[in-house]
N, C-alpha and C positions, 0 to 999 in steps of 0.2 A: 438362384444358384448359377455359378459360372463354370465354364469349361477351361481347364488349364491347357493351353495350346502354345506352340512355339510360333515364331514369325513364319517359319517354313510351312507349318500346318495351315496358317491363315492364307499364305500365298497360294498354296495348292488348292485350297477351297475356292478362292477367288478365281483362279484359272478355270476350275471346273464350272463355276457359275457362268463365267464369260462364254465358255464353250457351249454350255447348254442353252444359253440365251441366243447365241449367234448361229448355232448349227442344229442342235438336237430339237429344240422347241419349234423352230420354224418348219423343220421336216415333219414333226408330229402334226402340226396344224395342217400342213399340205396333205399328209396322208389322210387326215380326218375329212378334209374337203373332198378328196378323191373318193373315199369310201362312201360318203354321204350321197354322192352322185350316182351310186349304183342302184338306188331306188329304195324300196320298202325297208325302213330302219328296224322294224320289229324282227326281221329274219336276216339281217345283214351282219354277219360275223365280222367282216372287215371293219365295219363302222365301230362295233363294240370293242374290237381289239385296238383300233386307232385311238379311241376315246380313253381306253385304259392306259395306253402308253403315254398319252398326254398327261393324264392324272399322275402317273408315276414320275414323269419328268418334273411336273410342278411340285410334287411332294418332296423330291430331292432338292429342288431349289429352295423351298421353304426351310428344309432341314439345314442346309449349308448356311443360309442367311442367318438363321437363329443361332447356329454354332458361332459364327463370327460375331454377332451382336452381343452374345453373352460370354465372349472369350476373355480370359485373363492371360495376358502374354507372360510366359515364363522363360527363364534362361536356363541353360545347362548348368548343373552344379559341378564345377570342375575342381573341387577340393581333392588334392592328391591323396591316394590311398583309401578313398571313401567312394562307395558305389553311388552313382548318380545317373541322371538322364543321359542316354546314348551310350553308356558303358556296356562292354561285354563282360559278363560276370560268370565265372565257372563256380557252380555250387555242387555240393554233395548232399544227397538225401540220406540223412543219418541212419534211419531205420534199416535201409537195405544196401547202403554203400554205393548206389548208382550216382553217376555224375552227369551234369548237363551244363552246357554253356548257353546263357540267355543274353539277350540285348534288351535293355530297359528303354522304353519308348513311350510317347504319349498315347492315350487311348485311341485317338483317331487313326494311328498308323500301326496298331498292334497286329500281329499275325502269330498267334500262339503255336500253330502247327509248325512254323519255321523258327521257333525259339525267340520270337520278338514279343516281349511281354510288356503289357501296360504297367506303368508305374502305379496305377490305381488298383490293379488286381491284387488279390491276397498275397501271391508270391512277390509281385513287384513291391508292395508296401513293406514286406518283410525284408527284402534285399536292400532297398533304398537306405542310404546312410550307414550301411555296415562296412566293416573293414575286413581284410583277409584274416581268417582264423576265427571270426565271430560266428556264433550260431544264432538262429532266430526260429521262432515258432510261427508257422504259417497257419492262420486260422481260416479254414475253408467255410465253416458255418459255426453255429453255436455249439455243436457237439464234436465236430471233426477237425483235427489239426495234425500237422506233421512238422518235423524239425529239419532244417537245412543248415549247412555250414558253408561259408564263403571260402573258396579255395584260391581264387585268382580274380583280379580286377584289371581289365585293360581299358584305359581311358579312351573314350570315343567322342565323335562329334557328329552333328547332324549333316549327313552327306546328301540329303534331299532325294535319295534314290527310292525310298519306300513310298508307295502310293497311299492315298488316304482310303479308309474303309468305305465300302459301298453300301452299307447298312446291313 
């Protein structure tokens, strides 16, 4: 399986890899060496913490490299009047009349708390490709669903301001 990412996503991941390899990992290794010099490793909390931090850094590096290796580069869908990647879409929850404005983004840079929704999420899938006035059913799981209506679409572009998710 591949990950659908933009060129910006890949660039941001590569920047993080470079930073971790040049700054974070060498510091973790130095911290580990320093903690090892404190003596008895069986009761050395600093050593255990430094070792754990190095493993966390290496795990993140493996994750980022795997994401890049399995990436399928996608472009923004810029068809006029149709909700696509990077667009701000105002939706109405039909059952209760509440409205919300969301921005459609790749999974790597989603932030649902701030209204930045992955195009792969149930809501994102329901909104992608819709036009103003269209309704869609959002399937949360096999039993639960709700209906939304697209009220407004503002075309957007990837401004590179959103950070990538940290796991």
